N, C-alpha and C positions, 0 to 999 in steps of 0.2 A: 629337183633333186641334184642339180649340177653344181659343181664347185667352180667358181669363177675367180681367176687371179686379177688383183688390182695393184696399181702402183708399179714400182720396179719389179720385173720378173725375168728370170733366167730362161731364155728362150733359145731352143735349138732350131737353126735354120736349114740344116742339112749336114751331111757328113763333114766333120772338121770345122763347122761354123757355128759359133755361139755368140749370143748378144744379150745384153741386159737392156730390155725394151720396156717402155712405159705403157701399161695397160690402163684403160679408162676405169673410172669409178662406176659402180652399178648399184642402184638402189635395191635394198633387200625387200623381198616379199614377206608375208606374215610368218612363213616357216623357216626364213633365212637368218643366220647370225653373221656378223662380220668379225673376223679373227685377225689380230695383229700377229703375224708370224715371228717367231723367235729363232727357231732353228729348222733346218731341213737337212736330213741325212742323205748323203750321196750314196746311191745304190749302183751296182754293177750295170743295171739296165740304163741308168742315166749316162754312165760313161760309154756304153755301147752306142746309144743314139748319137752321142757326140762324136765318137770316133768313126763309126761306120754308117750311121743313119738308119740303123735297124737293130732289132733285137729278135733273133729267130725268125718267125714269119711276119713279124710286125715291122713294116717298112714306113719310114717317115715320108709323107707326101706333102705336108704343109708345116709351116713353122708351129712349134709346140712348146709350151712351158713344161719344163722338166719337174720331177720330184714327187714322191709319194710317201715320204717319211717326214711328217710335218707336225711341229708342236708350236703352241703360241698362247695367246691370252684373248679371251672373248672381249672385244670392244663394244659390240652391240649385240644384245641378246635377241633371239628370235621372238617376235611379238606374240606368237601364239603359244609361247611357253614350252616349246618342244625341245629345248636344249638348256645348257647351263646358263646362269645369269652373267651379266657383265662382270669382268674382273677375274673370272675363273680361268686357271691354267688348263689347257686342254690339249689332247692329241686329236688329230683329224683322221677319222677312219677313211681309208683310201678307196673303198669299194662301194660301187652303186649296183644294186642287184634288183631283180623284180619282185622278190618276195613271194611269188605265187607258183613257180614251177616245181616239179617234183624234187629236184635237188634243193631248193630253198626250203621246201616244206619238211625235208628230212634233216635239216641242219647242216647241209653241205652247200651253203650259198657261195662258197669259193669256186664251185663248178657251175654256177648259173649260166645258161647260154646267153643271157643278156649282160653279163658282167661287164662293167666299165671300171677301170682301175686308173687312179690319178697318174698323169704323165705317161700315158700309153698310146701308141700308134696302131693298136690292134684293129681299131675301127676308124671309120672315116665319117663325120669329122672326128679328128683325134681328141682324146680326153685330156685336157690341159691339167698339169700337175700343180703342185703347191709351192714352188720356189718363187714366192712373191712377197712383197711387203704386207699385203693384206689378202684375205680370201673371204669371198662370200660362200658360206657353207650351210646346207641344210642343218638345222639345229640338232636333229636326231643323230647326225654323224659325227658329233663332238663328244669325246670321252674325257671326263674330268681327270686331271693329274693329281695324285696325292700331294697334299700341301707340303710334305716334308721332302718331296723329290724335286731336285733342281731340273729346269727344263733341258739343260744340257744332257743330262742322263736320260730324261724322259723321251729324248729324241730317238731312243732305241725301241720305242714301243711297237713300231710296225715290224721291224726285223726280228724282234724278240717274239712277237706273235707268230711269225712265220716258223721260228725255231720251235716254239711251243706246239704248233700244229704237227710238226714233224714228230715230236715225242708222243703226241696224241695218237698219230698213225701207228707208232710202235706199240703203244699200249693196246690198241685195237687188235693188232695182228699178233703180238707176242707177249702180252701181258705187262709191258712196260720195261723199265731199266733197273728197278730196285734190286739191289744185291746181285747185279749182273755185271760182267766185264764189257765195257762199251768201247768201241772204236769210232773215232771221228776222223775222217780223211779231209783235210783242208781246214786251215785255221783262219780263214777270212771272217768277216763279221758274223755271218750266219753260223759258221762252224763254231766260233767262240761262244755264241749265244746258246747253241745246242750244248756245248761243254758245261756252261754255267747251270743250265736247267737240268741236265743229267745229274750233275753233282748234287743239286737241290733235291732231286727225285730219289736220291739214295743209291746211286750206282756204286757198286763195289769198287770199280776201277774205271778211270776214263783215260784212255790212250789216244793221243792226238798225233797226226802225222802232217807235215808240210814241208814245202821246199825251202823255206826261209827261216832264219833264226828269230827274227823280231816277233812274228805272229806266235811262234812256240813259247816265247817268253810271256806273251799276253795270255796264252792258253793256260799256263801255270797259274797265273794271277786269277784266272776265271774258274779254277777248280780242277784242272787236269792233274791226274796223279803220275802220268808219264807222257813225255813229249819225245817224238822221233823224227829225224829227217826222213823224207819219203825214200823208200828203198831199203831202209834198215830193217832187220828182222823184227817181226812183231811178236808180242806175247800172246798167249791164248785169249780169245775174245768170245763172247756169246752173241752180241748184236752189233750192228754197225749203222752209222749215218755217213753218207757220202755227201759232202757239201761243197766240193770244189768245182764240180762239173767237168773234170778231166777224165777222159777214158781210162788213162792209166790208174787213176785212183779208184775207178769202178772195179777194175781188174784186182787191185790190191785188197779192196774190201771183200769182193766175192771169194777170193782165194783164202782169206783169213777166217772166214765163217766156218764153224763146225756143223755137223749134221743137224738140221732142224733150225739153223740160224736164220736171221731176218736182216735184210738191208733196206733201209729207207733212203731213197734217192732225193736229196734236197736241192743240190746244185743243178743248174740248167745245163743239160747235156747239148752238144752240137748237133745240128740238124741232119748230119750225114750218119752213116752206120757207125756204131760204137763197137770196137773190137774188145772183147772181154771173155774170160773163161766161163761162158754161159753153160757149157757142158756140166759144170759142177752142180747146177741147180737141180738136176734129176737125181743122181745118186745120193746127194746130201739132203734132198728135199728142202732146198733153200726157198725162202720167201723174198721176193723182190717187189718193192712198191714205190710209187712216186709220191711226193708231197708238194702240193701247189698252194702257194700263199697261205691263207689261213681262214678258218670258218669261225663264226661267232664274233664275240666282242673282244676289246682289248683291255677292259678294266682289270681282270684277273692278272694279266701280264704286267700291267703298270704296278699293281700291289706287290707282285713278286719282286720287281725291280726295286721299288721303294724299301722293301723289307731286307734287301741284300745289296746295298749300294756298293760295297767293297768288291763284289764279284763283277758288276756290270760297268762301273764308272771307267775302269781301265780300258775297256773296249773302244771308247771314244778317244781317238788319237789326236786329232787335230781340228781346229776350226778356223774358217776363212770368212771374210766379209763377202757380201753379194758381189762387190765389184771385183773380187778375186776369184770369181766363179771358175774360170778356165784353169787357173792354177789348182783349185780344189779338185776338179775332175782329173787333172793330170796326176796329182798326188794319189788320189783314190785308185787310179789304175796301176799303182806301184805297190803290191802287197808287201814287199820287203821294207817299205817306208811308212805304211800306214795300216790302221785297222778301220774303224769307222770315221770317215771325214764328214764334218758338218759345215754347212753354210749358215752364217749368222746374219739375221736380218734386224733392222732397227738399231737402236743405240747399243754401243759395246757393253 
C-alpha cells in the first residue's frame, strides 16, 4: 500500500535544507502501478517542513521526500488490474487508511487512526511524498483525470478535494451555502478553491478578505462577488470559512456571524492558544467546526474542475522545474506573489 518515489526526488533534509536526490528504481508488485509524475503542487506543509523542519506536532526526524498534490501519467499499469491502464492521466490519492476502523466504515476515512499521508512526518518512518520523477503507487490509489482537463489544472485535485470537504462539512451542519451570504477569510489556494466551489454551489454572495491585493484579484476570477482587505468593514454574512489559519481571521469570522451562524475552520491554526471572541458562540448559538483533509474519492472534484476550467485555472500561478525546487518553495511562501505554485517534472 506504500507509495515509493523513484528517480530525482525533492527531499527535505532538515530545517532550511533541501536537496534533489536520486532514489532507486523499485520493481512493482502485482497491485502496483508506475506513474510518470507531471506536476506536484506546493502546499504550505511542504514550505513549513523546509523552513522549520516541522508542521504542528509533526517533526522531521529523517530525510523525507515532500509533496502530496501529485498528477501524472500511468507508465506501467498494475498487473492485477486494480488501477487505470497505461497511458491514463491520473491524480494520486495521498491517503493510506486501514479501511476497517469505525471512522473508515462510516465514510470518515480522513480521521482513520492509522492514516498515513504523502509527504508527512507525523509517523516514523516518515511517509515519503510524491515530488519525484516516478512513483510506485498501489493501483487503487490512482484517480483518472478527465481527458479534457490539462494536468497543470488537474494538479489542483487534492487541495480542491480539501475545499470540497469543507463545504461538505458546512452542508452537514448548516444545510450548505446555496442562496446564502458566504464569507471566506484568507485567499490562499484553499480559500480560493472554497470560493470557486461555493460559487458553483449557488451561494448568493461570496465575500473574501485577505491582506494582499493579488490573491483578492484571483478570488474575483474564481467567483467572489466582493473582495476586501483584512480589517475593512464586512457586509452581512450567513456562514463563514476560515482558510488562513490566522487567529485574527478567526476573530473576524466569528464576529461577522449572525445568530445561528456556522464557521468551518479549514486553515491550520497555531499550536498555542488562539485568542478570539469565543464568548459570542453562546448568546448567538454559533457553530464552530474543523475540517481536516478530505474523505472519499477525488473523481467528483476532478469532474467539477474539468467542467469549470475558467474558475480554477487562474488559481495556478507559477510553475518551476524540479531543479528549481527551492525557488518554488520560496515563492510559495509569499502569498503576495503567488497562489498555487507547481513543480514540473519530466519534459517541459
